[in-house]
GUTOR-521241 format. One record per atom (N, C-alpha, C): atom name; residue in three letters; x, y, z; residue number from 1. Coordinates in steps of 0.2 Angstrom, whole numbers, always signed. Atoms other than C-alpha are relative to their C-alpha. Example, Ala and Ser with C-alpha at 12.3 -4.5 7.8 and 13.67 -1.06 7.14 Angstrom:
BEGIN
   atom   rest      xx      yy      zz    nr
      N    ALA      +4      -6      +0     1
     CA    ALA     +62     -22     +39     1
      C    ALA      +4      +6      +0     1
      N    SER      -4      -6      -1     2
     CA    SER     +68      -5     +36     2
      C    SER      -4      +5      +3     2
END
This chain:
BEGIN
   atom   rest      xx      yy      zz    nr
      N    MET      -7      -2      +2     1
     CA    MET     +23     -69     +51     1
      C    MET      +0      +8      +0     1
      N    ALA      -1      -8      +1     2
     CA    ALA     +28     -50     +53     2
      C    ALA      +2      +1      -7     2
      N    LEU      -2      -3      +7     3
     CA    LEU     +30     -40     +37     3
      C    LEU      +3      +7      +1     3
      N    ARG      -2      -6      +1     4
     CA    ARG     +40     -25     +33     4
      C    ARG      -4      +3      -6     4
      N    MET      +4      -3      +5     5
     CA    MET     +28     -13     +24     5
      C    MET      +4      +6      -2     5
      N    GLU      -3      -7      +3     6
     CA    GLU     +36      +1     +13     6
      C    GLU      -5      +2      -6     6
      N    TRP      +4      -2      +5     7
     CA    TRP     +25     +11      +2     7
      C    TRP      +1      +8      -1     7
      N    SER      -1      -6      +2     8
     CA    SER     +25     +27      -7     8
      C    SER      -5      +3      -5     8
      N    ILE      +4      -3      +5     9
     CA    ILE     +15     +39     -18     9
      C    ILE      +5      +4      -4     9
      N    GLU      -5      -3      +5    10
     CA    GLU     +25     +45     -33    10
      C    GLU      -3      +6      -3    10
      N    GLY      +3      -6      +3    11
     CA    GLY     +23     +62     -42    11
      C    GLY      +1      +6      +4    11
      N    PRO      -1      -6      -4    12
     CA    PRO     +21     +79     -36    12
      C    PRO      -2      +0      +7    12
      N    LEU      +2      +1      -7    13
     CA    LEU     +13     +73     -20    13
      C    LEU      +4      -5      +3    13
      N    PHE      -4      +5      -3    14
     CA    PHE     +27     +62     -16    14
      C    PHE      +0      -1      +8    14
      N    GLY      +0      +1      -7    15
     CA    GLY     +27     +54      +1    15
      C    GLY      +2      -8      +1    15
      N    ALA      -2      +6      -1    16
     CA    ALA     +34     +38      +8    16
      C    ALA      +0      -2      +7    16
      N    ALA      +1      +3      -7    17
     CA    ALA     +32     +27     +24    17
      C    ALA      +2      -7      +0    17
      N    GLY      -2      +7      -1    18
     CA    GLY     +38     +11     +31    18
      C    GLY      -2      -2      +7    18
      N    GLN      +2      +2      -6    19
     CA    GLN     +33      +1     +46    19
      C    GLN      +0      -8      +0    19
      N    THR      +1      +7      -1    20
     CA    THR     +32     -17     +53    20
      C    THR      -8      -1      +1    20
      N    VAL      +7      +2      -1    21
     CA    VAL     +14     -25     +52    21
      C    VAL      +0      -7      +1    21
      N    ARG      +1      +7      -1    22
     CA    ARG      +8     -42     +58    22
      C    ARG      -1      -4      -6    22
      N    ASP      +2      +4      +6    23
     CA    ASP      +1     -47     +41    23
      C    ASP      -3      +4      -5    23
      N    VAL      +2      -4      +5    24
     CA    VAL      -6     -42     +25    24
      C    VAL      -6      +4      +1    24
      N    GLN      +6      -3      -2    25
     CA    GLN     -23     -38     +32    25
      C    GLN      +2      +7      +4    25
      N    GLU      -2      -6      -4    26
     CA    GLU     -15     -25     +44    26
      C    GLU      +3      +5      -5    26
      N    ALA      -3      -5      +5    27
     CA    ALA      -5     -18     +29    27
      C    ALA      -5      +3      -4    27
      N    VAL      +6      -3      +4    28
     CA    VAL     -21     -15     +19    28
      C    VAL      -3      +5      +5    28
      N    GLN      +3      -5      -4    29
     CA    GLN     -28      -6     +34    29
      C    GLN      +4      +6      +1    29
      N    TRP      -4      -5      +0    30
     CA    TRP     -13      +5     +35    30
      C    TRP      +0      +4      -7    30
      N    LEU      +1      -3      +7    31
     CA    LEU     -14      +8     +16    31
      C    LEU      -6      +5      +0    31
      N    ASP      +6      -3      +0    32
     CA    ASP     -32     +13     +18    32
      C    ASP      +0      +7      +4    32
      N    THR      +0      -6      -5    33
     CA    THR     -29     +25     +33    33
      C    THR      +5      +5      -3    33
      N    SER      -5      -5      +3    34
     CA    SER     -14     +33     +24    34
      C    SER      -3      +4      -6    34
      N    VAL      +3      -3      +6    35
     CA    VAL     -23     +36      +8    35
      C    VAL      -5      +5      +2    35
      N    THR      +5      -5      -3    36
     CA    THR     -37     +44     +17    36
      C    THR      +3      +6      +2    36
      N    ARG      -3      -6      -3    37
     CA    ARG     -26     +56     +26    37
      C    ARG      +3      +4      -5    37
      N    VAL      -3      -4      +6    38
     CA    VAL     -17     +61     +10    38
      C    VAL      -6      +3      -4    38
      N    GLN      +6      -3      +4    39
     CA    GLN     -34     +64      +1    39
      C    GLN      -3      +6      +4    39
      N    ASP      +3      -5      -4    40
     CA    ASP     -41     +74     +16    40
      C    ASP      +4      +6      +0    40
      N    ALA      -5      -6      -2    41
     CA    ALA     -25     +85     +18    41
      C    ALA      +1      +4      -7    41
      N    ILE      -3      -4      +6    42
     CA    ILE     -20     +90      +0    42
      C    ILE      -2      -2      -7    42
      N    LEU      +1      +2      +7    43
     CA    LEU     -28     +82     -15    43
      C    LEU      -7      +3      -2    43
      N    PRO      +7      -3      +4    44
     CA    PRO     -41     +91     -27    44
      C    PRO      -4      -7      -1    44
      N    SER      +5      +6      +0    45
     CA    SER     -56     +79     -30    45
      C    SER      +2      -4      -6    45
      N    PHE      -2      +4      +5    46
     CA    PHE     -50     +73     -47    46
      C    PHE      +6      -4      +1    46
      N    GLU      -6      +4      -2    47
     CA    GLU     -33     +67     -40    47
      C    GLU      -2      -5      +5    47
      N    SER      +2      +4      -5    48
     CA    SER     -42     +60     -25    48
      C    SER      -4      -6      -3    48
      N    ASP      +3      +5      +3    49
     CA    ASP     -53     +50     -36    49
      C    ASP      +4      -5      -3    49
      N    ARG      -5      +4      +3    50
     CA    ARG     -39     +43     -46    50
      C    ARG      +4      -4      +6    50
      N    LEU      -4      +3      -5    51
     CA    LEU     -29     +39     -30    51
      C    LEU      -5      -6      +3    51
      N    SER      +5      +5      -3    52
     CA    SER     -45     +30     -23    52
      C    SER      +0      -6      -4    52
      N    GLN      +0      +6      +5    53
     CA    GLN     -46     +19     -39    53
      C    GLN      +7      -4      +1    53
      N    CYS      -7      +3      -1    54
     CA    CYS     -27     +15     -37    54
      C    CYS      +0      -4      +6    54
      N    ALA      +0      +3      -6    55
     CA    ALA     -29     +11     -19    55
      C    ALA      -5      -7      +0    55
      N    ARG      +5      +6      +1    56
     CA    ARG     -44      -1     -23    56
      C    ARG      +3      -6      -3    56
      N    LEU      -3      +5      +3    57
     CA    LEU     -34     -10     -35    57
      C    LEU      +6      -3      +4    57
      N    MET      -5      +2      -4    58
     CA    MET     -19     -11     -24    58
      C    MET      -2      -5      +6    58
      N    ARG      +3      +4      -5    59
     CA    ARG     -29     -18     -10    59
      C    ARG      -2      -7      -2    59
      N    ALA      +2      +7      +3    60
     CA    ALA     -36     -32     -21    60
      C    ALA      +6      -4      -1    60
      N    ARG      -6      +4      +1    61
     CA    ARG     -19     -37     -26    61
      C    ARG      +4      -2      +6    61
      N    MET      -3      +1      -6    62
     CA    MET     -12     -36      -9    62
      C    MET      -3      -6      +3    62
      N    LEU      +4      +6      -3    63
     CA    LEU     -26     -48      -2    63
      C    LEU      +1      -6      -4    63
      N    ASP      -1      +6      +4    64
     CA    ASP     -23     -60     -17    64
      C    ASP      +7      -2      +0    64
      N    GLU      -7      +2      +2    65
     CA    GLU      -5     -60     -23    65
      C    GLU      +5      +1      +6    65
      N    ALA      -5      -1      -5    66
     CA    ALA      +4     -52      -8    66
      C    ALA      -1      -5      +6    66
      N    ASP      +2      +5      -6    67
     CA    ASP      -5     -64      +5    67
      C    ASP      +3      -7      -2    67
      N    SER      -3      +6      +3    68
     CA    SER      +0     -79      -6    68
      C    SER      +8      +0      +1    68
      N    ALA      -7      -1      +0    69
     CA    ALA     +18     -73      -8    69
      C    ALA      +3      +0      +6    69
      N    THR      -3      -1      -6    70
     CA    THR     +22     -68      +9    70
      C    THR      -1      -6      +5    70
      N    SER      +1      +6      -4    71
     CA    SER     +14     -84     +17    71
      C    SER      +6      -5      -2    71
      N    ARG      -6      +5      +2    72
     CA    ARG     +28     -93      +7    72
      C    ARG      +7      +3      +1    72
      N    GLY      -6      -3      -2    73
     CA    GLY     +41     -81     +14    73
      C    GLY      +3      +4      -6    73
      N    GLU      -2      -4      +5    74
     CA    GLU     +43     -71      -2    74
      C    GLU      -1      +7      +0    74
      N    ARG      +1      -7      +0    75
     CA    ARG     +45     -53      -4    75
      C    ARG      -5      +2      -6    75
      N    TRP      +5      -1      +5    76
     CA    TRP     +30     -45     -14    76
      C    TRP      +0      +8      -1    76
      N    SER      +0      -7      +1    77
     CA    SER     +30     -28     -23    77
      C    SER      -5      +1      -6    77
      N    ALA      +4      -2      +6    78
     CA    ALA     +18     -19     -35    78
      C    ALA      +0      +8      +0    78
      N    THR      +1      -7      +2    79
     CA    THR     +15      -2     -43    79
      C    THR      -6      +1      -4    79
      N    ILE      +6      -1      +4    80
     CA    ILE      -2      +4     -48    80
      C    ILE      -1      +8      +0    80
      N    GLY      +1      -7      +1    81
     CA    GLY      -3     +22     -54    81
      C    GLY      +6      +3      +4    81
      N    PRO      -5      -3      -4    82
     CA    PRO      +6     +33     -41    82
      C    PRO      +2      -4      +6    82
      N    LEU      -2      +3      -7    83
     CA    LEU      +6     +20     -27    83
      C    LEU      +5      -6      -2    83
      N    ARG      -5      +6      +0    84
     CA    ARG     +21      +8     -24    84
      C    ARG      -1      -3      +7    84
      N    MET      +0      +3      -6    85
     CA    MET     +20      -5     -11    85
      C    MET      +5      -6      +0    85
      N    THR      -4      +6      -1    86
     CA    THR     +32     -18      -5    86
      C    THR      -1      -3      +7    86
      N    LEU      +0      +3      -6    87
     CA    LEU     +30     -31      +8    87
      C    LEU      +5      -6      +1    87
      N    THR      -5      +5      -1    88
     CA    THR     +44     -41     +15    88
      C    THR      +0      -4      +6    88
      N    PRO      +0      +3      -7    89
     CA    PRO     +43     -55     +28    89
      C    PRO      +6      +1      +4    89
      N    THR      -6      -1      -5    90
     CA    THR     +54     -52     +43    90
      C    THR      +1      -6      +4    90
      N    GLY      -1      +5      -5    91
     CA    GLY     +53     -68     +52    91
      C    GLY      -5      -5      +1    91
END
């Protein structure tokens, strides 16, 4: 089942993105790639470490809660620190 993935980083480094992914696993891969790009481009190390911790927690929740919810056709959303993620089944 395809999912609409929308995520953002809140705060002074605000950024948002959205796209369609095949499943939760692909959404996790995009989250990892995107967080790495943000860290490499603009974050001082203490903020980079915090974002890494938040991304780790988000990844775990996505693989547990989001996978279960979206497989039932339900929308899933979570906020951890500056990260906000929403996955919505599209069909």
